[in-house]
N, C-alpha and C positions, 0 to 999 in steps of 0.2 A: 587612494588605496588601490583602485581597480585598474591602474595603468601599468603596474609592474608585471612583467611576464611571470608565469608560474614556473618554479624550479621543482621539477619532479624528483630531484635527488636530495631534497630536504628530507629529514625523517618524517614519518607519518603524522605525529602530533604537530610538528611545525607546519607541515603542509595543510593540515586541517585548519590551523589558525589563519593561514594565508587565504584559504578558501572562504572562511567565515568573513574575512575582511573584504571579499568581493560581494557586496550586496546583490542578491539575486532573488528578490521576492517574485513569486509567480507572475509571469508576464514581463518581467524585466531581467531575463537571464542572458541576454545577448552578449554582454561584456564577458561574463564568465564562460559562456560557450565558445566565444572567440579565443579566450586564453587557453581553454582546454584543447581546442582544435590545434592551435599554434604549437603547444607543448608536445602533443602527440605526433604531429607531422614531422617534428624534429627527430623522431625515433625511427631509424631506418628499417627496423624489423616489423613495423606495423603498416598496414594499409588503412587509410583513414577516409571516411565518408561523412558527409554532413547533410542533414535534411532539416531545414528550419534552424531551430536552436538545439537540435539533437545531433550528437556526435557519436559515431560508431567506428571503433578501431579493431583490427583483426590481425592475428598472426596467420600465416599460411605455410605451415611446416609439413603438411601431409600426415599429421598424427591420426591415430585411430579414432580419437574422440575429439569433440569440440565442446568446450564449456563456455558459458556466457556469464560474465560478471556485470551486473547492472545496478544503476543508482540514479536518482533524480537530483538535479542540480539546483532546484528552486527551494525556497523556504516560505513559511508563513510571514506576514508582515513583521518588520523589525519593531521591537518593543524596548527601545533605549538599551539594546544589548549587543550592539556592534560599535566599535571594533571588539575583537576577541581579547580575552584576558586570561593569562595563566597564573594561578595562585601558587603559594608555597607548598601546598599539599599535592601538587601534581594534577590539578583539576583545571581543565580548559573551559572557560565560560563564553557564551555568545550564541546568537541566533544561528541555528543550524548545526551546532556542535554535535548534538545527538541525532537530529533528524534533518539531513543525514550526511553532512559534509565530512564527518569522520569516516564514514563508509566510502564516500567518493575519494577521499585521500588514499585510502587503502587500495582502491581500484587503480588509481593513478600510479601509486608506488609499484604495484605488481606489473603494470603496463611498462613502466620504465626500467625496472630492475630484473625482470625475468624474461630475457629475450628468447630463451629456448625452453619453454615449458614442456612438460611431459604430455600435455594435451594442447591442441590448438585452442586459442583463447579469442573470445569476442568481448570487447568492452563497450558497454552502452551507457551513455550519459544523456539524460533526457530532461525535458522541461515540463512545467505545468502539472506536476503530480498533485499539488496541494489544493487544486481547484476543481471545477466541474470536469466530469469524466470525459466529455467530448473534446476538451482541450488537451488531454494528456498526450505528451510527446511520444511515449512508448507506443500508445495506440496508433498515433499517426505513422510512426515508422512501420508498425506491423501491417498497416493498410497499404502504404505506398511502396515499401521495400521489404516484403516478408522474407526474402532471401538473406537479408542482413541479420535476421534473428534465427537462422538455422543453427541447431545445436542439439547435443544429446542430453544436456543438463544445464540448469541455470542457478546461480546464486544471486539473490537480490540483497544488497547490503543495507537493507532497512534496519533500523535499530531493533536489536533483539537481546541486548545486554550480553552478548557473547554466547548465546544459546542458539542451537539450531531449532528453528520453528518450521515445521513441515506444512506445505500447502497454505491454504487459507479458506476461511468460511465465505460463503456467498452472502450477499445482502440484498434484500428485496424490500422496497417500501411501497405500500399501497394506501390509497385514500378510499375509505369506505363512507359513502355519503348516504344519509337517510333523508327522507322528505316528509313534510307534514303540511299543515295549513295554519296560516296566521290567524290569530284572534286576540281580542283584549283579554288580559290575564284574569280580569274580574269575571269573564264569561268563558272560561277555558273550555267548557264543553262544546263551544261553537267552533273550535279548531282542533288541530291534531299536532301534538308536541313531538317534533323531530328528535329532540334530545332524548326523550323517553324511548323513542323507537330504537335508539342506539344501545339501550340497556342490554339486550341479548348479545350484542357484539362484545361488550365489556365482560359479561358473564362467561362467554365462551373463552375469552382470553385468560380470565382468572382461573378457569378450570383446566386450561391447556397443560398437557404433560409433555415436555420436550424430549426428543430422543437424545441418546448419548452413544452414538455409534463409534466403533473402534475401526480405524482404517490404518493399515501399515503399522499397527501397534500403537497408534495415537488415538486417544479418546477425545472426540469433539463433543461440544455441548451446544445444542441448538437452542434457539429462543424465539418466541413469538410474543411481541409486546406492543401495547399502545404507547406511542411516544408523544402524541398530542391529540387534543380534542377541541373542536371549535364549533360554536353554535350560540345562538342568541341574537336578538335584535335590539331589545330595550327591556328595562326593568318591568314593563307592564305589557309585554307582548309575548304570546305563545309563539315559539320559533318554528319556522317552516323548513329549516335546513340545519343539518349537523354533519360534521366530518370527523371521523376517527382516523388518525394516521397510525398505521400499523407497520412495524418493522420485523421482518423475519430474517434471522441469522441462521443459515443452514449449513450442514456439513457437506464436504466435497464429494460425497457419494450421490448427491442429488444434482441433476442437470438443472439449468435455468427453467426449462419447461416443467420439469417435475416439481420444482419448488413453487412455481406459480400455481400449478394444478392443486398442490397440497393446500395452499392458502385459500384458494377458491372453495375447496371441499370443506375446510374448517367452518366457513361462514355461509355454506350453501343454503341453510334453512333460515338465515337471518333476513330481515326485511330491508334489503339494501337497494337504494334507488340507482346508485352508480358505483361501479367498481373501477378504480383508476390506478394503473401502474405508474407510480411517480418516479421511481428510480430502481435500477436493477443491475447488479454486477455479479457475475457468476463466481462460483467457488473454484478452487484448484486442488487437485489431488496431491498428496505429499511427495509421491515419487520416490520414497525411501528404499524401495525394492530395486531400483535401477543400480547396476554395478558402479556407475560413477558416484552415485549417492552414498553407497556403502564405503567406497574409498574415501569420500569426503568426510563421512562421520568418523572413520578410523583416524583421519588426520587431525580433525579439530577436537575430537573427544567430546565428552559429556553425553547427556541423554536427550534425544530429540523430543520436542514438545509440540503440541498442536498450535496452530496460529488461529486465535479466536476472532481476530479482526479480519478486514479485507486488505490485501496489498496487491501490487502489480504482478505477483507470481501468477495470478489468475490470467493475465494476458499471455504469459508464456505457456501456461497449460492449454489455453485456447488454440495455440499454434503447434501443440503437440510436444512441448518441451517441459519435462518435469522440473520443478523448481522448489527451492527452499529459501527462507529468510535467514540471514546470518550477518549481523553487523555489530560494531562495537558500542553503539549508543544504547541508552536505556529508553525504551518506548514510553515509560511513565513520565519522562522529562520533555518529550516532544511538545513543541508549541508553547512551552511555558516561558515566562519572562526570565526565570532563573535557569534556563536551559544550560546544561553543562555535560561534560564527558570526562571520565578519568583517563589520563594519558596512558596508563598501563593497559586499559581495555583496547585502545587503538593499536598499540604495539602488539598485544597478544593476538588480535584478529589478523594483523598482517603476517605475523610469524606462522600462524596456523595455516593460512591460505598458501603461504610460500612453501610450507612443508608438503602440503597436498600436491602442489603444482610442480615440485622439483624432485620429489622422492623417486 
């Protein structure tokens, strides 16, 4: 399946099916990256660069604005859902149909069929989005070739079910470790129970009242929650260690430093032996006040919504490019065995982007 070159002049649903039939589980994207690069290099109006399994193509028409269209080419592991299948109801099934090869197909279609857009365009196709952050191809490009990501506005074609989702929340995960002293549970007074010491942490979480700030007209809802608790040695031992894993989802008006400081403040008077930052990815402002964003919203229609999860729009925000999420897939279907996308969603997304970039 993966040996046939990509035909960028197929319609977007057919191109989506072709992309799905290129297995590209995270870490195994090379064949698809090769095909994307080959197809884009055949287009004379684009300059094409590659770094690892990340492909960047650009127009250079001297337009007043530059817009970035970006998407990842990897998927989660296949679950007996490749090759793709189109049913009689106009629904395309298969791994990556929603997250996010339908969005990548739209990118490729625009790259091939809009040679003279009203804004200069940069197309970014990157690897390893579905795995650990340090492997993320967009991050690697940003570090090695930041000039490739220069732009005024970016659209990440992550699944959003055809709705504009502005920015994204940040996510911080910390490990709160408490300490005690082991003892036989029959003589518990001889020890100190680390699990009991964690009780104030849980009480603080249960009483926590999250903010709901409004940014660019979008209401974000923060959350501070315990997502795991570990402790215990044996059924007859007072535990000397306990770890509460806490996840903070925060609005994009907080910086990473402010988010971390807030979490430290919440637990400042708890008896914590060790406070460990386990993972942290910053938020991204929606950028809907930017003129390019206003034109984008006018073209695609609908009402912008806040993005409650984390996406790579955060990486664009970090390099000073306001970004939104807008793609044909349904995020609720991402990573599922029965992942699918409606053909009309793919077509609609392409039509709206084309209207924005050619009006």
